[in-house]
Backbone as CSV, one residue per row, in Angstrom:
resi,resn,N_x,N_y,N_z,CA_x,CA_y,CA_z,C_x,C_y,C_z
1,MET,0.851,-1.172,0.000,0.000,0.000,0.000,0.897,1.235,0.000
2,SER,0.515,2.245,-0.745,1.338,3.445,-0.824,1.292,4.212,0.488
3,ASN,2.282,5.041,0.687,2.408,5.801,1.932,1.230,6.750,2.133
4,SER,0.749,7.353,1.065,-0.373,8.283,1.208,-1.652,7.552,1.614
5,LYS,-1.835,6.317,1.142,-3.007,5.544,1.557,-2.917,5.155,3.027
6,VAL,-1.731,4.780,3.471,-1.537,4.439,4.883,-1.855,5.646,5.750
7,LEU,-1.338,6.805,5.366,-1.593,8.021,6.137,-3.077,8.380,6.134
8,PHE,-3.738,8.214,5.007,-5.164,8.516,4.947,-5.964,7.596,5.863
9,PHE,-5.673,6.289,5.832,-6.404,5.356,6.682,-6.092,5.579,8.159
10,CYS,-4.859,5.949,8.467,-4.526,6.286,9.857,-5.305,7.520,10.300
11,TRP,-5.350,8.521,9.444,-6.089,9.733,9.779,-7.571,9.427,9.978
12,LEU,-8.136,8.629,9.078,-9.548,8.273,9.183,-9.828,7.492,10.471
13,ALA,-8.952,6.563,10.809,-9.117,5.799,12.047,-8.987,6.701,13.272
14,LEU,-8.108,7.693,13.215,-7.979,8.636,14.329,-9.237,9.481,14.488
15,VAL,-9.845,9.870,13.387,-11.094,10.638,13.444,-12.196,9.805,14.088
16,VAL,-12.307,8.555,13.667,-13.325,7.665,14.228,-13.043,7.421,15.717
17,ALA,-11.792,7.182,16.066,-11.441,6.941,17.467,-11.709,8.170,18.324
18,THR,-11.504,9.351,17.780,-11.812,10.577,18.517,-13.312,10.692,18.758
19,ALA,-14.114,10.362,17.757,-15.566,10.386,17.940,-15.998,9.369,18.988
20,VAL,-15.377,8.203,18.985,-15.690,7.187,19.996,-15.315,7.687,21.385
21,THR,-14.185,8.367,21.504,-13.758,8.917,22.795,-14.760,9.940,23.308
22,VAL,-15.214,10.804,22.439,-16.203,11.810,22.843,-17.495,11.136,23.285
23,TYR,-17.926,10.130,22.549,-19.141,9.401,22.919,-18.980,8.726,24.274
24,LEU,-17.861,8.044,24.472,-17.637,7.337,25.740,-17.502,8.302,26.912
25,GLY,-16.887,9.444,26.667,-16.732,10.431,27.732,-18.057,11.018,28.193
26,GLY,-19.029,11.070,27.307,-20.335,11.621,27.663,-21.373,10.577,28.003
27,SER,-20.991,9.322,27.993,-21.967,8.266,28.265,-22.247,8.146,29.758
28,ALA,-23.259,7.385,30.075,-23.699,7.235,31.462,-23.026,6.036,32.117
29,MET,-21.727,5.917,31.936,-20.977,4.829,32.557,-20.458,5.305,33.921
30,THR,-19.982,4.362,34.688,-19.341,4.750,35.948,-18.016,5.429,35.629
31,LEU,-17.461,6.122,36.618,-16.196,6.803,36.406,-15.101,5.822,36.016
32,ALA,-15.045,4.692,36.689,-14.027,3.691,36.373,-14.196,3.175,34.946
33,GLY,-15.422,2.957,34.523,-15.679,2.502,33.159,-15.288,3.535,32.124
34,GLN,-15.624,4.797,32.396,-15.263,5.865,31.470,-13.752,6.006,31.347
35,VAL,-13.067,6.011,32.494,-11.609,6.155,32.471,-10.983,5.008,31.688
36,ALA,-11.411,3.798,31.957,-10.850,2.632,31.265,-11.118,2.705,29.762
37,ALA,-12.342,3.013,29.390,-12.704,3.041,27.972,-11.951,4.138,27.221
38,VAL,-11.903,5.320,27.809,-11.226,6.436,27.136,-9.726,6.169,27.030
39,LEU,-9.124,5.606,28.066,-7.689,5.336,28.009,-7.357,4.209,27.036
40,ILE,-8.221,3.230,26.902,-7.990,2.170,25.913,-8.031,2.749,24.499
41,VAL,-8.993,3.609,24.243,-9.057,4.246,22.926,-7.826,5.135,22.715
42,ALA,-7.372,5.810,23.757,-6.179,6.655,23.640,-4.940,5.817,23.317
43,ILE,-4.842,4.633,23.902,-3.703,3.756,23.597,-3.774,3.286,22.142
44,ILE,-4.970,2.981,21.681,-5.136,2.585,20.279,-4.744,3.738,19.355
45,LYS,-5.161,4.949,19.707,-4.811,6.119,18.904,-3.304,6.345,18.889
46,SER,-2.655,6.139,20.028,-1.202,6.314,20.063,-0.519,5.278,19.173
47,GLY,-1.072,4.073,19.129,-0.518,3.058,18.227,-0.647,3.459,16.769
48,LEU,-1.769,4.053,16.417,-1.937,4.532,15.043,-0.920,5.620,14.715
49,ILE,-0.694,6.508,15.650,0.271,7.585,15.417,1.687,7.030,15.324
50,ILE,2.025,6.116,16.238,3.374,5.553,16.257,3.655,4.769,14.975
51,ASP,2.746,3.900,14.597,2.984,3.064,13.416,2.705,3.792,12.107
52,GLY,1.673,4.610,12.093,1.270,5.242,10.843,2.006,6.523,10.536
53,PHE,1.858,7.528,11.384,2.430,8.838,11.088,3.929,8.902,11.362
54,MET,4.369,8.259,12.431,5.805,8.258,12.729,6.549,7.176,11.946
55,GLU,5.804,6.283,11.313,6.315,5.204,10.473,7.329,4.316,11.192
56,LEU,7.063,4.037,12.445,7.956,3.168,13.195,7.645,1.689,12.984
57,ARG,6.680,1.387,12.133,6.382,-0.019,11.852,7.519,-0.661,11.062
58,HIS,8.412,0.156,10.503,9.531,-0.359,9.718,10.847,-0.375,10.496
59,THR,10.821,-0.014,11.750,12.061,0.109,12.513,12.282,-1.093,13.427
60,GLU,13.355,-1.034,14.176,13.690,-2.120,15.085,12.635,-2.254,16.180
61,ARG,12.538,-3.458,16.683,11.536,-3.771,17.701,11.743,-2.958,18.975
62,ARG,12.969,-2.712,19.369,13.203,-1.996,20.630,12.651,-0.577,20.593
63,TRP,12.723,0.095,19.448,12.171,1.436,19.354,10.648,1.424,19.478
64,ARG,10.051,0.413,18.908,8.598,0.301,19.019,8.180,0.012,20.456
65,VAL,8.944,-0.837,21.136,8.642,-1.140,22.537,8.757,0.120,23.385
66,ILE,9.792,0.906,23.144,9.964,2.161,23.887,8.797,3.102,23.605
67,MET,8.440,3.240,22.345,7.374,4.175,21.986,6.004,3.708,22.483
68,TYR,5.757,2.408,22.471,4.485,1.908,22.995,4.471,1.915,24.522
69,GLY,5.632,1.822,25.129,5.703,1.829,26.589,5.280,3.152,27.191
70,TRP,5.585,4.238,26.513,5.249,5.558,27.051,3.736,5.769,27.187
71,PRO,2.916,5.552,26.161,1.465,5.728,26.351,0.885,4.755,27.374
72,LEU,1.424,3.541,27.431,0.937,2.594,28.439,1.245,3.092,29.849
73,ALA,2.469,3.564,30.049,2.851,4.081,31.366,2.013,5.300,31.738
74,MET,1.821,6.202,30.800,1.034,7.398,31.093,-0.425,7.048,31.365
75,SER,-0.955,6.068,30.657,-2.337,5.652,30.902,-2.496,5.062,32.297
76,LEU,-1.525,4.285,32.727,-1.582,3.734,34.080,-1.495,4.827,35.135
77,ILE,-0.645,5.809,34.918,-0.523,6.922,35.870,-1.807,7.741,35.903
78,ILE,-2.374,8.032,34.754,-3.625,8.799,34.700,-4.751,8.018,35.368
79,ALA,-4.854,6.726,35.074,-5.900,5.908,35.686,-5.740,5.875,37.204
80,ALA,-4.521,5.714,37.673,-4.295,5.690,39.119,-4.653,7.028,39.742
81,THR,-4.261,8.114,39.104,-4.557,9.446,39.632,-6.056,9.694,39.719
82,LEU,-6.798,9.255,38.728,-8.243,9.490,38.714,-9.022,8.500,39.563
83,LEU,-8.541,7.271,39.642,-9.345,6.235,40.280,-9.008,5.986,41.751
84,ILE,-7.819,6.322,42.207,-7.503,6.105,43.625,-8.454,6.886,44.525
85,PRO,-8.687,8.185,44.294,-9.669,8.873,45.140,-11.086,8.295,45.012
86,TYR,-11.426,7.819,43.810,-12.750,7.234,43.571,-12.950,5.985,44.435
87,PHE,-11.938,5.126,44.485,-12.052,3.903,45.273,-11.850,4.143,46.761
88,MET,-11.108,5.183,47.116,-10.903,5.486,48.546,-12.204,6.018,49.165
89,ALA,-13.015,6.714,48.368,-14.261,7.275,48.886,-15.358,6.230,48.999
90,SER,-15.209,5.120,48.292,-16.249,4.080,48.298,-16.224,3.250,49.541
């Protein structure tokens, strides 16, 4: 597939994922459910950016592990920051 097609499909998937994030953020889920759902979509979006726009799908495995590790680590920190007070109050 040509590079412009890959970029177009990545962009389209990011648009759809953003719409899903907005929908999930406004849904009537519990706080824990919303945080989990939004962060999962954010991790998927980061994968699209890493592989599609940054074109790291063609590089060594260690660089991909480093780049995927950062959004995972940040998602865990954000989830802990938002959910620890939620569970402490329960």
